[in-house]
N, C-alpha and C positions, 0 to 999 in steps of 0.2 A: 671428449677425453674429459676424466676429471681432474678436479683441479691440485695443481703440484707449486712446487717453490725447487726451482733447478739451481746448484749452484753451481760457477760457471768459476774455471782452474785451470790455470797455465803462468805462464812470463810474459811479460808484454811481449806480441808482436808472434805469440804461439798459435793465433787464430780464436780466440776469446769470442772478439768480438762481433766477428763472422756468423759463427753460431751461436751466439745470443740473440742474432736481429731473423735468421733463420726462425729460427725457435719459436722470436716472438710472433712476426707474421702465417707459419704456418697452425701455428696451435694460439692465437689467439692472447699472448701474455704479456707483458709487457715488462719491457728492457728494464731495468734499475740498474744502471753504469756507476761506477764510483768516479772514472774522473771525468765524466759530466759535472756530479756533485763536487767533487774538488778541486775544479777547477773554479765551478761556483764562487766556492767558498776560498777561494785563492783571490778571487775576483773583490768577493765582500770583507778582503783583507784581515784575516787569516791567516797567521804565520804561517809559512813551509810546513815549521814543527810542528803545529796544529790540527793543521791543514785534515793528515788519512787520519785521528780521531775526528773531530769533525765530522768528515765524510763520512766513514762510516755508521759512524750514532742517524746521521742521514735517513744512509742507504736501510738500515734496518727498522727505523720509524716506516719512511715510506711504503717499504716491502709490506711490515703489518696489517699498516692501512690498506694495500690496496688489496692484499690476499680476504682481509675482514671484508671488501665487499665484492668477492668473490671475483677476481681474475687470479690468473696462475701469475708468477712470476719468477725471474731468471734475474738471479746474482752476479752481474758481471762484473767481476772483479778480480788478483787472483786470491790465492787459499795458502798463504805461507805463514800464516799463525795457528794456532789453537783455537785462540777465540773467536778466527770466523768461521771454522769448520763446526764447532759448538752453536757455538747464535744461529746458523742457518738450520742444523738439527732441531732446535728449541724453538723456532718459532713454527717452521711445519708441525713437526709433536704439539706443539699446544692448539693449533688447527685441526690436529688430525687429518692432514691432506699428505700427500706422496711425497717425500723426500728424493731427490734425482740430485747426483754429482756428474758434472761429463768435464776431465781433464784433457785440454789437448796441450799435446807432451812433445815434444820434440828438443836434441842437447844440439841442434845443427845450428850454433851463434850466427853463420853465415848468412843462415837464410831468416833468422830472428833479423840481423842487420838490413838485410835488404830491405825488407817489411815495416822497419822502422825509418829507415830513409824512404821508403814514397808513400806513405801518410802523411797527412795533414793534423801534424800534431795535436793537441788540445793543452791547456799551458802546465797540469800535471804530469802531462806522459813524458816520458824518457825518447830523444829523437835521434837516436842511432847505442848499440849495445857501448858504444864507448861515449853519448853526449848525452848528458844529465836532460832532467827538464826543463824549460825558459829560465825559472825559477836559482836554479842550480848552477848557471855556467857554463861553461862549454866542455870543455875537455872530461871526460874521467878516463883516466888512466889505471883505474880496478875493475870498468866494468863489463872487463872479459869475468876475471873471477867473481865479480858482484849475483849475472847473470847464473856461473854453475850454483855458487853456494844459492840461489831462489830452486835452481832447480833441483836441488837436492832437500830444500827445504820445503817442498810443497806437501800440506795435508791433506787426507784424505778418508772419508769413512773407514771404519773395517770392513763392510762388504758391501755388496750392491752397485758399485761407480763403474762408469764409463771413463775409460780411457783412449783418444782417441790418436793418432800419428800424424800429427800436423803438418809433415812433409808427402802424405798421399792427396791425393787428388779432391779436391772438394769435395766431390760430386761424390764418392765414396764414405768421406767423413760424414755430408749427411744424411746419408742413406744409414748407415749406423746408429748416430746420432737418433732418428726417427725410428728404431727397430727399437733400440730400448726404451724411449717415450715411450711408446707404443704398445709394447711386448714384455720388456723387463728383460734384463740381465740374461734371465733363462734362454729365452731366445735371439741371445748373440746370433752371429754367422758374421765370424772373422775378424768380430770386435777383443780387442782385448777388455777384458774385465774382472775386477778383483773379486774374490771372495770370502 
């Protein structure tokens, strides 16, 4: 398979990392995980407020370096701001490689909450819909509204992306992702792809 840059998208708990790790394993791509880098930046003494910009800078620098070494890369992060989307598109365009985008989507906050509560969170990750990341304290009374805002705010390319239903069985989701990566949006079978 030709070199590609895959940008993951979706709210915390939607299944981005599960898909990203599958793609990395199946296609020999390197997964660049925002939460791993952001947690390390926090461990290094950067403030919570500064950790997001610092982590994204590191994600993009590492992505460029890995692509320049000839590997495919999966960026595992939410895509809630225009700059995240445009930077991914620019990096792929600068290198003349395929740009792919997969959004794991659900508005089922009960499912998301259960997933967040059953994973071992990194320092930068929320512990539940109503629980901040560890550095931000405990209860978040606005958590549900925040997630609904994040769901609405997701940025997507104008065309050629894959949106999978995160409530489906994992094997069906991964089949949709494989079909999209190997054959493109035109070959999709039962996948939701924006054109």
